OpenMM code with the backbone's topology and positions (N, CA, C; nanometers):
from openmm import Vec3, app, unit

residues = "MET ARG TRP LYS ALA PHE ILE GLN SER LEU PRO SER TRP LEU LYS ASN PHE TYR PHE ILE THR GLY VAL LEU PHE ILE VAL HIS LEU THR PHE PHE ASP VAL ASN ASN LEU ILE ASN GLN TYR LYS LEU SER GLN GLN LEU ASN ASP LEU GLU ASN GLU LYS ALA TYR TYR LEU GLN LYS ILE VAL GLN ILE GLN GLN GLU GLN GLU ALA LEU THR LYS ASP LYS GLU LYS LEU GLU ARG PHE ALA ARG GLU HIS TYR LEU MET LYS LYS PRO GLN GLU ASP ILE TYR ILE ILE ARG SER ASN GLU".split()
positions = [
    Vec3(15.2195, -2.3268, 7.6281),
    Vec3(15.3154, -2.4029, 7.5541),
    Vec3(15.2545, -2.5301, 7.4959),
    Vec3(15.1796, -2.5993, 7.5770),
    Vec3(15.1212, -2.7234, 7.5310),
    Vec3(15.0227, -2.6983, 7.4170),
    Vec3(14.9496, -2.5899, 7.4237),
    Vec3(14.8520, -2.5565, 7.3203),
    Vec3(14.9209, -2.5337, 7.1860),
    Vec3(15.0315, -2.4620, 7.1881),
    Vec3(15.1071, -2.4377, 7.0655),
    Vec3(15.1625, -2.5682, 7.0097),
    Vec3(15.2099, -2.6539, 7.0950),
    Vec3(15.2637, -2.7819, 7.0506),
    Vec3(15.1529, -2.8695, 6.9918),
    Vec3(15.0358, -2.8625, 7.0503),
    Vec3(14.9229, -2.9399, 6.9997),
    Vec3(14.8829, -2.8923, 6.8600),
    Vec3(14.8722, -2.7616, 6.8417),
    Vec3(14.8350, -2.7064, 6.7115),
    Vec3(14.9401, -2.7394, 6.6066),
    Vec3(15.0678, -2.7329, 6.6430),
    Vec3(15.1733, -2.7645, 6.5470),
    Vec3(15.1771, -2.9127, 6.5114),
    Vec3(15.1261, -2.9965, 6.6005),
    Vec3(15.1282, -3.1404, 6.5729),
    Vec3(15.0144, -3.1837, 6.4808),
    Vec3(14.9153, -3.0964, 6.4612),
    Vec3(14.8037, -3.1293, 6.3723),
    Vec3(14.8486, -3.1313, 6.2266),
    Vec3(14.7854, -3.2156, 6.1434),
    Vec3(14.8184, -3.2139, 6.0005),
    Vec3(14.7810, -3.0794, 5.9392),
    Vec3(14.8399, -3.0470, 5.8285),
    Vec3(14.8177, -2.9145, 5.7692),
    Vec3(14.6751, -2.8972, 5.7192),
    Vec3(14.6097, -3.0043, 5.6748),
    Vec3(14.4732, -2.9889, 5.6235),
    Vec3(14.3743, -2.9566, 5.7346),
    Vec3(14.4045, -2.9927, 5.8607),
    Vec3(14.3188, -2.9549, 5.9735),
    Vec3(14.3380, -2.8088, 6.0129),
    Vec3(14.4509, -2.7506, 5.9763),
    Vec3(14.4762, -2.6098, 6.0070),
    Vec3(14.4338, -2.5180, 5.8931),
    Vec3(14.3832, -2.5749, 5.7845),
    Vec3(14.3431, -2.4974, 5.6685),
    Vec3(14.2170, -2.4166, 5.6998),
    Vec3(14.2168, -2.2894, 5.6620),
    Vec3(14.1049, -2.1988, 5.6875),
    Vec3(13.9778, -2.2491, 5.6200),
    Vec3(13.9873, -2.2969, 5.4980),
    Vec3(13.8695, -2.3407, 5.4235),
    Vec3(13.8102, -2.4688, 5.4817),
    Vec3(13.8943, -2.5570, 5.5310),
    Vec3(13.8458, -2.6786, 5.5957),
    Vec3(13.7697, -2.6443, 5.7234),
    Vec3(13.8254, -2.5578, 5.8043),
    Vec3(13.7608, -2.5173, 5.9306),
    Vec3(13.6294, -2.4462, 5.9013),
    Vec3(13.6295, -2.3570, 5.8022),
    Vec3(13.5078, -2.2855, 5.7662),
    Vec3(13.4016, -2.3828, 5.7150),
    Vec3(13.4427, -2.4783, 5.6334),
    Vec3(13.3485, -2.5775, 5.5814),
    Vec3(13.2864, -2.6619, 5.6908),
    Vec3(13.3682, -2.7057, 5.7859),
    Vec3(13.3178, -2.7855, 5.8972),
    Vec3(13.2197, -2.7042, 5.9809),
    Vec3(13.2539, -2.5802, 6.0107),
    Vec3(13.1629, -2.4953, 6.0878),
    Vec3(13.0325, -2.4714, 6.0119),
    Vec3(13.0416, -2.4539, 5.8811),
    Vec3(12.9221, -2.4338, 5.7998),
    Vec3(12.8318, -2.5573, 5.8036),
    Vec3(12.8910, -2.6752, 5.7920),
    Vec3(12.8123, -2.7990, 5.7963),
    Vec3(12.7485, -2.8191, 5.9332),
    Vec3(12.8213, -2.7888, 6.0390),
    Vec3(12.7662, -2.7997, 6.1745),
    Vec3(12.6505, -2.7017, 6.1915),
    Vec3(12.6679, -2.5810, 6.1403),
    Vec3(12.5614, -2.4810, 6.1495),
    Vec3(12.4368, -2.5283, 6.0742),
    Vec3(12.4529, -2.5812, 5.9532),
    Vec3(12.3381, -2.6283, 5.8754),
    Vec3(12.2716, -2.7486, 5.9400),
    Vec3(12.3510, -2.8326, 6.0043),
    Vec3(12.2955, -2.9537, 6.0628),
    Vec3(12.2143, -2.9255, 6.1888),
    Vec3(12.2584, -2.8337, 6.2726),
    Vec3(12.1953, -2.8184, 6.4035),
    Vec3(12.1306, -2.6824, 6.4289),
    Vec3(12.1873, -2.5724, 6.3813),
    Vec3(12.1452, -2.4407, 6.4271),
    Vec3(12.0588, -2.3628, 6.3301),
    Vec3(12.0601, -2.3941, 6.2040),
    Vec3(11.9866, -2.3171, 6.1050),
    Vec3(11.8372, -2.3443, 6.1183),
    Vec3(11.7537, -2.2485, 6.0723),
    Vec3(11.6090, -2.2660, 6.0765),
    Vec3(11.5689, -2.3865, 5.9908),
    Vec3(11.6311, -2.4033, 5.8788),
    Vec3(11.6034, -2.5150, 5.7890),
    Vec3(11.7096, -2.6238, 5.8042),
    Vec3(11.7361, -2.6640, 5.9288),
    Vec3(11.8423, -2.7619, 5.9521),
    Vec3(11.8040, -2.8996, 5.9000),
    Vec3(11.8983, -2.9876, 5.8929),
    Vec3(11.8768, -3.1191, 5.8345),
    Vec3(11.7771, -3.2030, 5.9135),
    Vec3(11.7728, -3.1848, 6.0432),
    Vec3(11.6793, -3.2606, 6.1264),
    Vec3(11.5358, -3.2214, 6.0925),
    Vec3(11.5101, -3.0910, 6.0820),
    Vec3(11.3758, -3.0466, 6.0448),
    Vec3(11.3413, -3.0877, 5.9026),
    Vec3(11.4382, -3.0834, 5.8135),
    Vec3(11.4135, -3.1256, 5.6755),
    Vec3(11.3754, -3.2735, 5.6698),
    Vec3(11.4400, -3.3554, 5.7504),
    Vec3(11.4060, -3.4975, 5.7547),
    Vec3(11.2642, -3.5181, 5.8067),
    Vec3(11.2283, -3.4477, 5.9137),
    Vec3(11.0930, -3.4588, 5.9692),
    Vec3(10.9886, -3.4133, 5.8677),
    Vec3(11.0161, -3.3036, 5.7980),
    Vec3(10.9231, -3.2551, 5.6969),
    Vec3(10.9114, -3.3536, 5.5804),
    Vec3(11.0204, -3.4173, 5.5459),
    Vec3(11.0175, -3.5176, 5.4394),
    Vec3(10.9303, -3.6362, 5.4797),
    Vec3(10.9434, -3.6806, 5.6029),
    Vec3(10.8604, -3.7903, 5.6524),
    Vec3(10.7132, -3.7512, 5.6533),
    Vec3(10.6845, -3.6288, 5.6964),
    Vec3(10.5469, -3.5803, 5.6996),
    Vec3(10.4898, -3.5730, 5.5574),
    Vec3(10.5711, -3.5284, 5.4623),
    Vec3(10.5276, -3.5219, 5.3233),
    Vec3(10.4959, -3.6609, 5.2693),
    Vec3(10.5791, -3.7588, 5.3010),
    Vec3(10.5530, -3.8964, 5.2579),
    Vec3(10.4227, -3.9487, 5.3173),
    Vec3(10.3986, -3.9205, 5.4449),
    Vec3(10.2741, -3.9630, 5.5087),
    Vec3(10.1533, -3.8990, 5.4405),
    Vec3(10.1627, -3.7699, 5.4114),
    Vec3(10.0514, -3.7007, 5.3470),
    Vec3(10.0275, -3.7514, 5.2047),
    Vec3(10.1324, -3.7845, 5.1341),
    Vec3(10.1164, -3.8408, 4.9992),
    Vec3(10.0513, -3.9784, 5.0053),
    Vec3(10.0859, -4.0580, 5.1064),
    Vec3(10.0208, -4.1881, 5.1236),
    Vec3(9.8728, -4.1715, 5.1559),
    Vec3(9.8405, -4.0742, 5.2410),
    Vec3(9.7001, -4.0463, 5.2723),
    Vec3(9.6251, -4.0002, 5.1479),
    Vec3(9.6886, -3.9180, 5.0676),
    Vec3(9.6254, -3.8691, 4.9454),
    Vec3(9.5933, -3.9854, 4.8520),
    Vec3(9.6875, -4.0772, 4.8362),
    Vec3(9.6645, -4.1936, 4.7505),
    Vec3(9.5499, -4.2783, 4.8053),
    Vec3(9.5451, -4.2956, 4.9375),
    Vec3(9.4381, -4.3725, 5.0003),
    Vec3(9.3029, -4.3089, 4.9735),
    Vec3(9.2940, -4.1775, 4.9927),
    Vec3(9.1656, -4.1106, 4.9742),
    Vec3(9.1250, -4.1044, 4.8275),
    Vec3(9.2206, -4.0938, 4.7372),
    Vec3(9.1860, -4.0987, 4.5950),
    Vec3(9.1311, -4.2368, 4.5583),
    Vec3(9.1888, -4.3406, 4.6157),
    Vec3(9.1382, -4.4758, 4.5926),
    Vec3(8.9971, -4.4905, 4.6492),
    Vec3(8.9733, -4.4368, 4.7679),
    Vec3(8.8404, -4.4429, 4.8284),
    Vec3(8.7384, -4.3662, 4.7454),
    Vec3(8.7788, -4.2520, 4.6875),
    Vec3(8.6878, -4.1742, 4.6048),
    Vec3(8.6451, -4.2559, 4.4832),
    Vec3(8.7394, -4.3225, 4.4195),
    Vec3(8.7069, -4.4064, 4.3034),
    Vec3(8.6122, -4.5186, 4.3441),
    Vec3(8.6394, -4.5808, 4.4577),
    Vec3(8.5548, -4.6899, 4.5063),
    Vec3(8.4131, -4.6405, 4.5339),
    Vec3(8.3996, -4.5263, 4.5977),
    Vec3(8.2677, -4.4719, 4.6298),
    Vec3(8.1936, -4.4307, 4.5036),
    Vec3(8.2651, -4.3760, 4.4059),
    Vec3(8.2009, -4.3405, 4.2800),
    Vec3(8.1482, -4.4642, 4.2087),
    Vec3(8.2240, -4.5739, 4.2136),
    Vec3(8.1773, -4.6985, 4.1528),
    Vec3(8.0540, -4.7514, 4.2251),
    Vec3(8.0540, -4.7454, 4.3579),
    Vec3(7.9372, -4.7887, 4.4351),
    Vec3(7.8169, -4.7013, 4.4049),
    Vec3(7.8383, -4.5713, 4.3945),
    Vec3(7.7292, -4.4798, 4.3648),
    Vec3(7.6706, -4.5078, 4.2266),
    Vec3(7.7563, -4.5335, 4.1310),
    Vec3(7.7107, -4.5649, 3.9959),
    Vec3(7.6304, -4.6943, 3.9956),
    Vec3(7.6773, -4.7948, 4.0713),
    Vec3(7.6050, -4.9215, 4.0787),
    Vec3(7.4691, -4.9028, 4.1458),
    Vec3(7.4619, -4.8179, 4.2474),
    Vec3(7.3355, -4.7954, 4.3177),
    Vec3(7.2343, -4.7207, 4.2314),
    Vec3(7.2819, -4.6289, 4.1501),
    Vec3(7.1887, -4.5534, 4.0664),
    Vec3(7.1361, -4.6373, 3.9502),
    Vec3(7.2075, -4.7422, 3.9104),
    Vec3(7.1641, -4.8245, 3.7977),
    Vec3(7.0743, -4.9415, 3.8408),
    Vec3(7.0963, -4.9935, 3.9601),
    Vec3(7.0243, -5.1128, 4.0035),
    Vec3(6.9382, -5.0807, 4.1254),
    Vec3(6.8056, -5.0950, 4.1099),
    Vec3(6.7128, -5.0616, 4.2192),
    Vec3(6.7227, -5.1614, 4.3346),
    Vec3(6.7519, -5.2864, 4.3066),
    Vec3(6.7646, -5.3855, 4.4142),
    Vec3(6.8845, -5.3544, 4.5033),
    Vec3(6.9945, -5.3159, 4.4435),
    Vec3(7.1116, -5.2778, 4.5225),
    Vec3(7.0834, -5.1531, 4.6057),
    Vec3(7.0090, -5.0596, 4.5486),
    Vec3(6.9731, -4.9379, 4.6217),
    Vec3(6.8863, -4.9716, 4.7425),
    Vec3(6.7886, -5.0614, 4.7229),
    Vec3(6.7022, -5.1012, 4.8337),
    Vec3(6.7831, -5.1732, 4.9420),
    Vec3(6.8719, -5.2631, 4.9013),
    Vec3(6.9549, -5.3345, 4.9976),
    Vec3(7.0445, -5.2385, 5.0752),
    Vec3(7.1041, -5.1417, 5.0038),
    Vec3(7.1890, -5.0416, 5.0704),
    Vec3(7.1087, -4.9617, 5.1728),
    Vec3(6.9886, -4.9187, 5.1342),
    Vec3(6.9053, -4.8404, 5.2257),
    Vec3(6.8661, -4.9225, 5.3474),
    Vec3(6.8355, -5.0493, 5.3277),
    Vec3(6.7974, -5.1344, 5.4403),
    Vec3(6.9158, -5.1593, 5.5343),
    Vec3(7.0343, -5.1804, 5.4793),
    Vec3(7.1503, -5.2119, 5.5627),
    Vec3(7.2054, -5.0902, 5.6359),
    Vec3(7.2141, -4.9788, 5.5669),
    Vec3(7.2823, -4.8631, 5.6254),
    Vec3(7.1886, -4.7666, 5.6972),
    Vec3(7.0659, -4.7572, 5.6536),
    Vec3(6.9735, -4.6604, 5.7135),
    Vec3(6.8565, -4.7275, 5.7833),
    Vec3(6.8589, -4.8604, 5.7922),
    Vec3(6.7584, -4.9392, 5.8637),
    Vec3(6.6168, -4.9091, 5.8160),
    Vec3(6.6024, -4.8863, 5.6866),
    Vec3(6.4699, -4.8636, 5.6297),
    Vec3(6.3978, -4.9975, 5.6175),
    Vec3(6.2663, -4.9910, 5.6261),
    Vec3(6.1877, -5.1142, 5.6205),
    Vec3(6.0525, -5.0851, 5.5599),
    Vec3(5.9873, -5.1926, 5.5214),
    Vec3(5.8498, -5.1821, 5.4732),
    Vec3(5.7584, -5.1786, 5.5944),
    Vec3(5.6377, -5.1263, 5.5814),
    Vec3(5.5496, -5.1111, 5.6992),
    Vec3(5.5191, -5.2414, 5.7730),
    Vec3(5.5118, -5.3550, 5.7060),
    Vec3(5.4751, -5.4796, 5.7722),
    Vec3(5.5957, -5.5584, 5.8231),
    Vec3(5.7169, -5.5050, 5.8115),
    Vec3(5.8376, -5.5770, 5.8512),
    Vec3(5.8868, -5.5340, 5.9893),
    Vec3(5.9581, -5.6250, 6.0535),
    Vec3(6.0283, -5.5951, 6.1785),
    Vec3(6.1770, -5.6071, 6.1519),
    Vec3(6.2564, -5.5243, 6.2198),
    Vec3(6.4005, -5.5268, 6.2016),
    Vec3(6.4652, -5.5706, 6.3324),
    Vec3(6.5563, -5.6655, 6.3198),
    Vec3(6.6352, -5.7105, 6.4330),
    Vec3(6.7812, -5.6792, 6.4038),
    Vec3(6.8453, -5.6081, 6.4950),
    Vec3(6.9860, -5.5715, 6.4772),
    Vec3(7.0724, -5.6622, 6.5634),
    Vec3(7.1644, -5.7303, 6.4983),
    Vec3(7.2567, -5.8190, 6.5702),
    Vec3(7.3970, -5.7586, 6.5559),
    Vec3(7.4562, -5.7250, 6.6674),
    Vec3(7.5898, -5.6637, 6.6658),
    Vec3(7.6904, -5.7605, 6.7253),
    Vec3(7.8044, -5.7711, 6.6619),
    Vec3(7.9091, -5.8568, 6.7142),
    Vec3(8.0035, -5.7753, 6.8016),
    Vec3(8.0714, -5.8397, 6.8914),
    Vec3(8.1646, -5.7728, 6.9828),
    Vec3(8.3061, -5.7798, 6.9278),
    Vec3(8.3326, -5.7131, 6.8197),
    Vec3(8.4667, -5.7155, 6.7600),
    Vec3(8.5441, -5.5949, 6.7990),
] * unit.nanometer
topology = app.Topology()
chain = topology.addChain("A")
for resn in residues:
    res = topology.addResidue(resn, chain)
    for name in ("N", "CA", "C"):
        topology.addAtom(name, app.Element.getBySymbol(name[0]), res)
C-alpha cells in the first residue's frame, strides 16, 4: 500500500517512460559503458599531456638544429663543445673536472 501511495505522490514527469529511460541511459554512459565519461576524461587528460610533450620535443629539435648549424659553421664553437662535452684535449694539456653538488 505504501509503495502505491509513494508512486502516486510523485510528479507526472518522474513517472514518464522517456524520462526514466533517459536517466538510465545517462547513468549507463557515465559509469558502466566501455567508453564511459570517466575514461573519456582520463584519455583527454592523457592526450593533453602528450600534446604538451610533443610541443616540448619539437622546441628541443629546433634548438638542437640551431646548435648543430652553429657548430658546423664556427670551428671555435665546435672545439669548445668537444672540450666541454667529450673532455677532448690537446696532448700537452691537463683536464680538471670540478663538479658541484646540486
